[in-house]
Each structure stands twice: as structure tokens, then as C-alpha cells.
Biotite code that builds the C-alpha atoms (Angstrom):
import biotite.structure as struc

atoms = struc.array([
    struc.Atom([-0.007, 0.078, -0.047], chain_id="A", res_id=1, res_name="MET", atom_name="CA", element="C"),
    struc.Atom([2.385, 2.682, -1.213], chain_id="A", res_id=2, res_name="ARG", atom_name="CA", element="C"),
    struc.Atom([1.559, 6.271, -1.394], chain_id="A", res_id=3, res_name="GLU", atom_name="CA", element="C"),
    struc.Atom([2.511, 8.402, -4.338], chain_id="A", res_id=4, res_name="SER", atom_name="CA", element="C"),
    struc.Atom([6.281, 8.390, -4.701], chain_id="A", res_id=5, res_name="GLY", atom_name="CA", element="C"),
    struc.Atom([6.377, 4.844, -3.489], chain_id="A", res_id=6, res_name="GLY", atom_name="CA", element="C"),
    struc.Atom([7.005, 5.478, 0.115], chain_id="A", res_id=7, res_name="ASP", atom_name="CA", element="C"),
    struc.Atom([5.219, 3.315, 2.760], chain_id="A", res_id=8, res_name="VAL", atom_name="CA", element="C"),
    struc.Atom([3.842, 4.074, 6.294], chain_id="A", res_id=9, res_name="TRP", atom_name="CA", element="C"),
    struc.Atom([4.053, 1.832, 9.320], chain_id="A", res_id=10, res_name="VAL", atom_name="CA", element="C"),
    struc.Atom([1.906, 2.540, 12.464], chain_id="A", res_id=11, res_name="PHE", atom_name="CA", element="C"),
    struc.Atom([3.485, 1.767, 15.853], chain_id="A", res_id=12, res_name="GLY", atom_name="CA", element="C"),
    struc.Atom([1.446, 1.579, 19.070], chain_id="A", res_id=13, res_name="TYR", atom_name="CA", element="C"),
    struc.Atom([3.737, -0.354, 21.436], chain_id="A", res_id=14, res_name="GLY", atom_name="CA", element="C"),
    struc.Atom([7.489, -0.824, 21.379], chain_id="A", res_id=15, res_name="SER", atom_name="CA", element="C"),
    struc.Atom([7.610, 0.244, 17.771], chain_id="A", res_id=16, res_name="LEU", atom_name="CA", element="C"),
    struc.Atom([7.104, 3.871, 19.023], chain_id="A", res_id=17, res_name="MET", atom_name="CA", element="C"),
    struc.Atom([10.172, 3.780, 21.258], chain_id="A", res_id=18, res_name="TRP", atom_name="CA", element="C"),
    struc.Atom([12.336, 1.086, 19.635], chain_id="A", res_id=19, res_name="GLN", atom_name="CA", element="C"),
    struc.Atom([11.628, 1.009, 15.888], chain_id="A", res_id=20, res_name="PRO", atom_name="CA", element="C"),
    struc.Atom([15.064, -0.443, 14.923], chain_id="A", res_id=21, res_name="GLU", atom_name="CA", element="C"),
    struc.Atom([14.624, 0.520, 11.253], chain_id="A", res_id=22, res_name="PHE", atom_name="CA", element="C"),
    struc.Atom([15.451, 3.543, 9.153], chain_id="A", res_id=23, res_name="ALA", atom_name="CA", element="C"),
    struc.Atom([12.572, 6.024, 8.399], chain_id="A", res_id=24, res_name="TYR", atom_name="CA", element="C"),
    struc.Atom([12.238, 9.323, 6.635], chain_id="A", res_id=25, res_name="GLU", atom_name="CA", element="C"),
    struc.Atom([9.552, 10.769, 8.826], chain_id="A", res_id=26, res_name="GLU", atom_name="CA", element="C"),
    struc.Atom([8.203, 10.059, 12.365], chain_id="A", res_id=27, res_name="ARG", atom_name="CA", element="C"),
    struc.Atom([4.719, 11.569, 13.031], chain_id="A", res_id=28, res_name="VAL", atom_name="CA", element="C"),
    struc.Atom([2.267, 11.213, 15.876], chain_id="A", res_id=29, res_name="PRO", atom_name="CA", element="C"),
    struc.Atom([-0.866, 9.552, 14.469], chain_id="A", res_id=30, res_name="ALA", atom_name="CA", element="C"),
    struc.Atom([-4.360, 8.165, 15.346], chain_id="A", res_id=31, res_name="GLN", atom_name="CA", element="C"),
    struc.Atom([-5.902, 4.997, 14.110], chain_id="A", res_id=32, res_name="LEU", atom_name="CA", element="C"),
    struc.Atom([-9.748, 4.631, 14.430], chain_id="A", res_id=33, res_name="TYR", atom_name="CA", element="C"),
    struc.Atom([-11.476, 1.229, 14.654], chain_id="A", res_id=34, res_name="GLY", atom_name="CA", element="C"),
    struc.Atom([-8.921, -0.341, 16.945], chain_id="A", res_id=35, res_name="TYR", atom_name="CA", element="C"),
    struc.Atom([-7.553, 0.274, 20.504], chain_id="A", res_id=36, res_name="HIS", atom_name="CA", element="C"),
    struc.Atom([-4.288, -0.565, 22.305], chain_id="A", res_id=37, res_name="ARG", atom_name="CA", element="C"),
    struc.Atom([-4.874, -3.551, 24.624], chain_id="A", res_id=38, res_name="ALA", atom_name="CA", element="C"),
    struc.Atom([-2.709, -5.959, 26.608], chain_id="A", res_id=39, res_name="LEU", atom_name="CA", element="C"),
    struc.Atom([-4.302, -8.774, 24.663], chain_id="A", res_id=40, res_name="CYS", atom_name="CA", element="C"),
    struc.Atom([-1.505, -11.019, 23.519], chain_id="A", res_id=41, res_name="ILE", atom_name="CA", element="C"),
    struc.Atom([0.180, -13.690, 25.658], chain_id="A", res_id=42, res_name="TYR", atom_name="CA", element="C"),
    struc.Atom([3.966, -13.222, 25.050], chain_id="A", res_id=43, res_name="SER", atom_name="CA", element="C"),
    struc.Atom([5.799, -16.533, 24.655], chain_id="A", res_id=44, res_name="TRP", atom_name="CA", element="C"),
    struc.Atom([9.028, -15.143, 23.219], chain_id="A", res_id=45, res_name="ALA", atom_name="CA", element="C"),
    struc.Atom([9.912, -11.413, 23.807], chain_id="A", res_id=46, res_name="TYR", atom_name="CA", element="C"),
    struc.Atom([8.292, -10.796, 27.180], chain_id="A", res_id=47, res_name="ARG", atom_name="CA", element="C"),
    struc.Atom([7.640, -14.303, 28.574], chain_id="A", res_id=48, res_name="GLY", atom_name="CA", element="C"),
    struc.Atom([7.681, -17.929, 27.794], chain_id="A", res_id=49, res_name="THR", atom_name="CA", element="C"),
    struc.Atom([5.063, -20.653, 26.952], chain_id="A", res_id=50, res_name="ARG", atom_name="CA", element="C"),
    struc.Atom([5.378, -21.808, 30.492], chain_id="A", res_id=51, res_name="GLU", atom_name="CA", element="C"),
    struc.Atom([5.370, -18.358, 32.070], chain_id="A", res_id=52, res_name="ARG", atom_name="CA", element="C"),
    struc.Atom([3.635, -15.976, 29.596], chain_id="A", res_id=53, res_name="PRO", atom_name="CA", element="C"),
    struc.Atom([3.797, -12.306, 29.878], chain_id="A", res_id=54, res_name="GLY", atom_name="CA", element="C"),
    struc.Atom([1.493, -9.824, 28.056], chain_id="A", res_id=55, res_name="LEU", atom_name="CA", element="C"),
    struc.Atom([2.231, -7.502, 25.181], chain_id="A", res_id=56, res_name="VAL", atom_name="CA", element="C"),
    struc.Atom([0.108, -4.838, 23.452], chain_id="A", res_id=57, res_name="PHE", atom_name="CA", element="C"),
    struc.Atom([-1.932, -5.616, 20.425], chain_id="A", res_id=58, res_name="GLY", atom_name="CA", element="C"),
    struc.Atom([-4.496, -3.713, 18.402], chain_id="A", res_id=59, res_name="LEU", atom_name="CA", element="C"),
    struc.Atom([-7.906, -4.985, 19.269], chain_id="A", res_id=60, res_name="ASP", atom_name="CA", element="C"),
    struc.Atom([-11.154, -4.108, 17.636], chain_id="A", res_id=61, res_name="HIS", atom_name="CA", element="C"),
    struc.Atom([-13.093, -1.002, 18.554], chain_id="A", res_id=62, res_name="GLY", atom_name="CA", element="C"),
    struc.Atom([-12.284, 2.599, 19.690], chain_id="A", res_id=63, res_name="GLY", atom_name="CA", element="C"),
    struc.Atom([-9.208, 4.505, 18.609], chain_id="A", res_id=64, res_name="SER", atom_name="CA", element="C"),
    struc.Atom([-5.549, 4.507, 19.485], chain_id="A", res_id=65, res_name="VAL", atom_name="CA", element="C"),
    struc.Atom([-2.746, 7.089, 19.378], chain_id="A", res_id=66, res_name="ASN", atom_name="CA", element="C"),
    struc.Atom([0.693, 6.055, 18.164], chain_id="A", res_id=67, res_name="GLY", atom_name="CA", element="C"),
    struc.Atom([3.504, 6.872, 15.813], chain_id="A", res_id=68, res_name="ILE", atom_name="CA", element="C"),
    struc.Atom([3.529, 6.631, 12.057], chain_id="A", res_id=69, res_name="ALA", atom_name="CA", element="C"),
    struc.Atom([6.761, 6.161, 10.279], chain_id="A", res_id=70, res_name="TYR", atom_name="CA", element="C"),
    struc.Atom([7.336, 6.913, 6.595], chain_id="A", res_id=71, res_name="ARG", atom_name="CA", element="C"),
    struc.Atom([9.696, 4.437, 5.057], chain_id="A", res_id=72, res_name="ILE", atom_name="CA", element="C"),
    struc.Atom([11.510, 5.284, 1.850], chain_id="A", res_id=73, res_name="ALA", atom_name="CA", element="C"),
    struc.Atom([10.525, 3.100, -1.154], chain_id="A", res_id=74, res_name="ALA", atom_name="CA", element="C"),
    struc.Atom([14.131, 1.923, -1.463], chain_id="A", res_id=75, res_name="ALA", atom_name="CA", element="C"),
    struc.Atom([14.182, 0.672, 2.168], chain_id="A", res_id=76, res_name="ASN", atom_name="CA", element="C"),
    struc.Atom([10.749, -0.863, 2.146], chain_id="A", res_id=77, res_name="TRP", atom_name="CA", element="C"),
    struc.Atom([11.737, -4.508, 1.137], chain_id="A", res_id=78, res_name="PRO", atom_name="CA", element="C"),
    struc.Atom([14.303, -4.769, 4.068], chain_id="A", res_id=79, res_name="ALA", atom_name="CA", element="C"),
    struc.Atom([12.102, -2.942, 6.493], chain_id="A", res_id=80, res_name="THR", atom_name="CA", element="C"),
    struc.Atom([9.035, -5.070, 5.661], chain_id="A", res_id=81, res_name="HIS", atom_name="CA", element="C"),
    struc.Atom([11.137, -8.212, 6.112], chain_id="A", res_id=82, res_name="ALA", atom_name="CA", element="C"),
    struc.Atom([12.466, -6.977, 9.409], chain_id="A", res_id=83, res_name="TYR", atom_name="CA", element="C"),
    struc.Atom([8.916, -6.024, 10.662], chain_id="A", res_id=84, res_name="LEU", atom_name="CA", element="C"),
    struc.Atom([7.471, -9.375, 9.736], chain_id="A", res_id=85, res_name="ASP", atom_name="CA", element="C"),
    struc.Atom([10.369, -11.189, 11.427], chain_id="A", res_id=86, res_name="ALA", atom_name="CA", element="C"),
    struc.Atom([9.767, -9.050, 14.601], chain_id="A", res_id=87, res_name="ARG", atom_name="CA", element="C"),
    struc.Atom([6.006, -8.994, 14.703], chain_id="A", res_id=88, res_name="GLU", atom_name="CA", element="C"),
    struc.Atom([5.093, -12.347, 13.074], chain_id="A", res_id=89, res_name="MET", atom_name="CA", element="C"),
    struc.Atom([7.098, -14.633, 15.284], chain_id="A", res_id=90, res_name="VAL", atom_name="CA", element="C"),
    struc.Atom([3.985, -16.741, 16.082], chain_id="A", res_id=91, res_name="THR", atom_name="CA", element="C"),
    struc.Atom([1.567, -15.198, 13.628], chain_id="A", res_id=92, res_name="ASN", atom_name="CA", element="C"),
    struc.Atom([-0.654, -13.837, 16.472], chain_id="A", res_id=93, res_name="VAL", atom_name="CA", element="C"),
    struc.Atom([-0.957, -10.656, 14.517], chain_id="A", res_id=94, res_name="TYR", atom_name="CA", element="C"),
    struc.Atom([-2.671, -10.031, 11.147], chain_id="A", res_id=95, res_name="VAL", atom_name="CA", element="C"),
    struc.Atom([-1.071, -7.374, 8.929], chain_id="A", res_id=96, res_name="PRO", atom_name="CA", element="C"),
    struc.Atom([-3.586, -4.770, 7.883], chain_id="A", res_id=97, res_name="ARG", atom_name="CA", element="C"),
    struc.Atom([-3.418, -1.435, 5.964], chain_id="A", res_id=98, res_name="TRP", atom_name="CA", element="C"),
    struc.Atom([-5.880, 0.864, 7.691], chain_id="A", res_id=99, res_name="PRO", atom_name="CA", element="C"),
    struc.Atom([-5.772, 4.629, 7.136], chain_id="A", res_id=100, res_name="ARG", atom_name="CA", element="C"),
    struc.Atom([-4.248, 6.525, 9.954], chain_id="A", res_id=101, res_name="VAL", atom_name="CA", element="C"),
    struc.Atom([-4.643, 10.267, 10.649], chain_id="A", res_id=102, res_name="ARG", atom_name="CA", element="C"),
    struc.Atom([-1.359, 12.074, 11.014], chain_id="A", res_id=103, res_name="LEU", atom_name="CA", element="C"),
    struc.Atom([-1.097, 14.979, 13.411], chain_id="A", res_id=104, res_name="VAL", atom_name="CA", element="C"),
    struc.Atom([-0.948, 17.420, 10.498], chain_id="A", res_id=105, res_name="ASP", atom_name="CA", element="C"),
    struc.Atom([-4.221, 16.066, 9.120], chain_id="A", res_id=106, res_name="GLY", atom_name="CA", element="C"),
    struc.Atom([-2.882, 13.891, 6.289], chain_id="A", res_id=107, res_name="ARG", atom_name="CA", element="C"),
    struc.Atom([-4.526, 10.394, 6.125], chain_id="A", res_id=108, res_name="ARG", atom_name="CA", element="C"),
    struc.Atom([-2.341, 7.603, 4.828], chain_id="A", res_id=109, res_name="VAL", atom_name="CA", element="C"),
    struc.Atom([-2.602, 3.837, 4.696], chain_id="A", res_id=110, res_name="PRO", atom_name="CA", element="C"),
    struc.Atom([-0.109, 2.359, 7.270], chain_id="A", res_id=111, res_name="ALA", atom_name="CA", element="C"),
    struc.Atom([1.025, -1.193, 7.894], chain_id="A", res_id=112, res_name="LEU", atom_name="CA", element="C"),
    struc.Atom([-0.425, -2.174, 11.231], chain_id="A", res_id=113, res_name="SER", atom_name="CA", element="C"),
    struc.Atom([-0.178, -5.475, 13.077], chain_id="A", res_id=114, res_name="TYR", atom_name="CA", element="C"),
    struc.Atom([-3.688, -6.305, 14.482], chain_id="A", res_id=115, res_name="VAL", atom_name="CA", element="C"),
    struc.Atom([-4.297, -8.923, 17.139], chain_id="A", res_id=116, res_name="ALA", atom_name="CA", element="C"),
    struc.Atom([-5.923, -12.186, 15.835], chain_id="A", res_id=117, res_name="ASP", atom_name="CA", element="C"),
    struc.Atom([-8.796, -13.027, 18.300], chain_id="A", res_id=118, res_name="PRO", atom_name="CA", element="C"),
    struc.Atom([-8.846, -16.623, 16.866], chain_id="A", res_id=119, res_name="ALA", atom_name="CA", element="C"),
    struc.Atom([-5.131, -17.235, 17.832], chain_id="A", res_id=120, res_name="HIS", atom_name="CA", element="C"),
    struc.Atom([-4.280, -19.254, 20.899], chain_id="A", res_id=121, res_name="GLU", atom_name="CA", element="C"),
    struc.Atom([-2.122, -16.380, 22.182], chain_id="A", res_id=122, res_name="GLN", atom_name="CA", element="C"),
    struc.Atom([-5.008, -13.896, 22.109], chain_id="A", res_id=123, res_name="TYR", atom_name="CA", element="C"),
    struc.Atom([-5.704, -12.777, 25.715], chain_id="A", res_id=124, res_name="ALA", atom_name="CA", element="C"),
    struc.Atom([-8.563, -10.281, 25.360], chain_id="A", res_id=125, res_name="GLY", atom_name="CA", element="C"),
    struc.Atom([-10.873, -9.784, 28.315], chain_id="A", res_id=126, res_name="GLY", atom_name="CA", element="C"),
    struc.Atom([-8.548, -10.564, 31.136], chain_id="A", res_id=127, res_name="LEU", atom_name="CA", element="C"),
    struc.Atom([-9.413, -9.014, 34.501], chain_id="A", res_id=128, res_name="ASP", atom_name="CA", element="C"),
    struc.Atom([-7.057, -6.594, 36.202], chain_id="A", res_id=129, res_name="GLU", atom_name="CA", element="C"),
    struc.Atom([-5.654, -9.161, 38.735], chain_id="A", res_id=130, res_name="ASP", atom_name="CA", element="C"),
    struc.Atom([-4.816, -11.695, 35.983], chain_id="A", res_id=131, res_name="GLU", atom_name="CA", element="C"),
    struc.Atom([-3.298, -8.927, 33.849], chain_id="A", res_id=132, res_name="THR", atom_name="CA", element="C"),
    struc.Atom([-1.086, -7.794, 36.706], chain_id="A", res_id=133, res_name="LEU", atom_name="CA", element="C"),
    struc.Atom([-0.021, -11.390, 37.516], chain_id="A", res_id=134, res_name="ARG", atom_name="CA", element="C"),
    struc.Atom([0.977, -12.114, 33.952], chain_id="A", res_id=135, res_name="LEU", atom_name="CA", element="C"),
    struc.Atom([2.886, -8.779, 33.589], chain_id="A", res_id=136, res_name="VAL", atom_name="CA", element="C"),
    struc.Atom([4.758, -9.449, 36.869], chain_id="A", res_id=137, res_name="ARG", atom_name="CA", element="C"),
    struc.Atom([5.801, -13.017, 35.872], chain_id="A", res_id=138, res_name="GLN", atom_name="CA", element="C"),
    struc.Atom([6.645, -12.367, 32.196], chain_id="A", res_id=139, res_name="GLY", atom_name="CA", element="C"),
    struc.Atom([10.263, -12.309, 31.152], chain_id="A", res_id=140, res_name="GLU", atom_name="CA", element="C"),
    struc.Atom([11.573, -13.288, 27.746], chain_id="A", res_id=141, res_name="GLY", atom_name="CA", element="C"),
    struc.Atom([14.175, -12.724, 25.117], chain_id="A", res_id=142, res_name="GLU", atom_name="CA", element="C"),
    struc.Atom([13.791, -8.924, 25.305], chain_id="A", res_id=143, res_name="ARG", atom_name="CA", element="C"),
    struc.Atom([13.563, -8.641, 29.066], chain_id="A", res_id=144, res_name="GLY", atom_name="CA", element="C"),
    struc.Atom([10.824, -8.339, 31.672], chain_id="A", res_id=145, res_name="PRO", atom_name="CA", element="C"),
    struc.Atom([7.313, -7.671, 30.639], chain_id="A", res_id=146, res_name="CYS", atom_name="CA", element="C"),
    struc.Atom([7.061, -5.087, 33.400], chain_id="A", res_id=147, res_name="ARG", atom_name="CA", element="C"),
    struc.Atom([9.840, -2.993, 31.701], chain_id="A", res_id=148, res_name="ASP", atom_name="CA", element="C"),
    struc.Atom([8.054, -3.132, 28.320], chain_id="A", res_id=149, res_name="TYR", atom_name="CA", element="C"),
    struc.Atom([4.771, -1.965, 29.834], chain_id="A", res_id=150, res_name="ILE", atom_name="CA", element="C"),
    struc.Atom([6.406, 0.886, 31.787], chain_id="A", res_id=151, res_name="LEU", atom_name="CA", element="C"),
    struc.Atom([8.551, 1.974, 28.773], chain_id="A", res_id=152, res_name="ALA", atom_name="CA", element="C"),
    struc.Atom([5.482, 2.132, 26.490], chain_id="A", res_id=153, res_name="THR", atom_name="CA", element="C"),
    struc.Atom([3.387, 4.068, 28.983], chain_id="A", res_id=154, res_name="ILE", atom_name="CA", element="C"),
    struc.Atom([6.349, 6.484, 29.724], chain_id="A", res_id=155, res_name="ARG", atom_name="CA", element="C"),
    struc.Atom([6.881, 7.138, 26.046], chain_id="A", res_id=156, res_name="HIS", atom_name="CA", element="C"),
    struc.Atom([3.236, 7.777, 25.431], chain_id="A", res_id=157, res_name="LEU", atom_name="CA", element="C"),
    struc.Atom([3.251, 10.444, 28.217], chain_id="A", res_id=158, res_name="ALA", atom_name="CA", element="C"),
    struc.Atom([6.513, 11.960, 26.861], chain_id="A", res_id=159, res_name="GLU", atom_name="CA", element="C"),
    struc.Atom([4.890, 12.547, 23.420], chain_id="A", res_id=160, res_name="ILE", atom_name="CA", element="C"),
    struc.Atom([1.581, 13.855, 24.877], chain_id="A", res_id=161, res_name="GLY", atom_name="CA", element="C"),
    struc.Atom([-0.335, 10.755, 24.242], chain_id="A", res_id=162, res_name="MET", atom_name="CA", element="C"),
    struc.Atom([-0.976, 9.499, 27.689], chain_id="A", res_id=163, res_name="ALA", atom_name="CA", element="C"),
    struc.Atom([-3.200, 6.362, 27.817], chain_id="A", res_id=164, res_name="ASP", atom_name="CA", element="C"),
    struc.Atom([-5.404, 6.678, 30.825], chain_id="A", res_id=165, res_name="ARG", atom_name="CA", element="C"),
    struc.Atom([-6.436, 3.047, 30.540], chain_id="A", res_id=166, res_name="ARG", atom_name="CA", element="C"),
    struc.Atom([-2.951, 1.853, 31.447], chain_id="A", res_id=167, res_name="PHE", atom_name="CA", element="C"),
    struc.Atom([-1.831, 4.615, 33.767], chain_id="A", res_id=168, res_name="ARG", atom_name="CA", element="C"),
    struc.Atom([-3.100, 2.807, 36.863], chain_id="A", res_id=169, res_name="GLU", atom_name="CA", element="C"),
    struc.Atom([-1.323, -0.414, 35.883], chain_id="A", res_id=170, res_name="LEU", atom_name="CA", element="C"),
    struc.Atom([1.828, 1.528, 35.241], chain_id="A", res_id=171, res_name="ALA", atom_name="CA", element="C"),
    struc.Atom([1.544, 3.327, 38.597], chain_id="A", res_id=172, res_name="ASP", atom_name="CA", element="C"),
    struc.Atom([1.098, -0.051, 40.377], chain_id="A", res_id=173, res_name="ARG", atom_name="CA", element="C"),
    struc.Atom([4.075, -1.577, 38.654], chain_id="A", res_id=174, res_name="LEU", atom_name="CA", element="C"),
    struc.Atom([6.299, 1.447, 39.253], chain_id="A", res_id=175, res_name="ALA", atom_name="CA", element="C"),
    struc.Atom([5.319, 1.487, 43.091], chain_id="A", res_id=176, res_name="ALA", atom_name="CA", element="C"),
    struc.Atom([6.611, -2.129, 43.293], chain_id="A", res_id=177, res_name="GLU", atom_name="CA", element="C"),
    struc.Atom([10.055, -1.038, 42.301], chain_id="A", res_id=178, res_name="GLY", atom_name="CA", element="C"),
])
């Protein structure tokens, strides 16, 4: 889904906002309608294991979500796309989609977005607060503790003026634990 000129947009709503690990031409705050940020994915690799899963963010249906859109130069797209699929599609819990996002300057562009698959065995939608907290506390995987991932995401959202009130209380509880 290239825009004119061949450049491609990618929408980040979790660690892609603060740890993209790919080259981009433009980084713009953006909003996506029809989905919301949710701790709805059991993490079996990056922030947990199959035996002791953590939770990571996914785009779940309904609402809207603030994040970051990255414009990738056409020449860099093949390598960036391969990198993103390797990073996000480890267990195929996400479905790549191309919804239109609204950039902070008003432009609307299609952007690759990895959406949670509610039919996948790692989908964890609808967990109560206690179970969410338990999984976040226990999760640790290849990229470190789940707790650190949650706190970094919430902190980054606040730093760029996109505080997510739904996760502020969870972040406060985790930060208070040390």
C-alpha cells in the first residue's frame, strides 16, 4: 500500500514507538480509528515464555488509538518489511492490515498495522485486572521483563503527549513495586 512516490507508512502503538530499529524518513504522531491498544497478547518469546507467559500490546477491535506513524522510503521498504514481519510475526498472532491513519498534521495515509488475531491461541482479550497484573509481573523473555516493556510504553506515550489513561493505573502499580 504505497503512497505516491512509493513510500510506505508503518503504524506503531507499542514498542515500535520507542524502539523501531529501522530507518525512516519521517516520524509523526498519528491516530488510528477502529482499534484500541490492549494488553491482549500472551507473550511466549519477547516478554515471557510458553510456560510463564507475559503480556504485550496488540491492536484490538473498537475505539481508537494514538501512536507513531513512520514513513519508510521506497528503497528501504523491502528490508524494512522483512524486518517487521520477522519481529511481529514470530508466532502469527498478528494479522497485517493497511488501515488509514490520521497524522497529526491532518494527512490520512494507509499504514501497515499489526492487528491482534482473536482466533489465535495467544489472544488474551478480556482478562481481568488481577490476571493482567499477575502475567505482567511474571513475564520475562528474550527482550527482558514484561514489566519494563509496559512501563517504557506508557512512559513514552506520556512523553509525546499521548498518555493512555487506561494503562496509567497499571503503570503506577508496577512502578510502586520497584
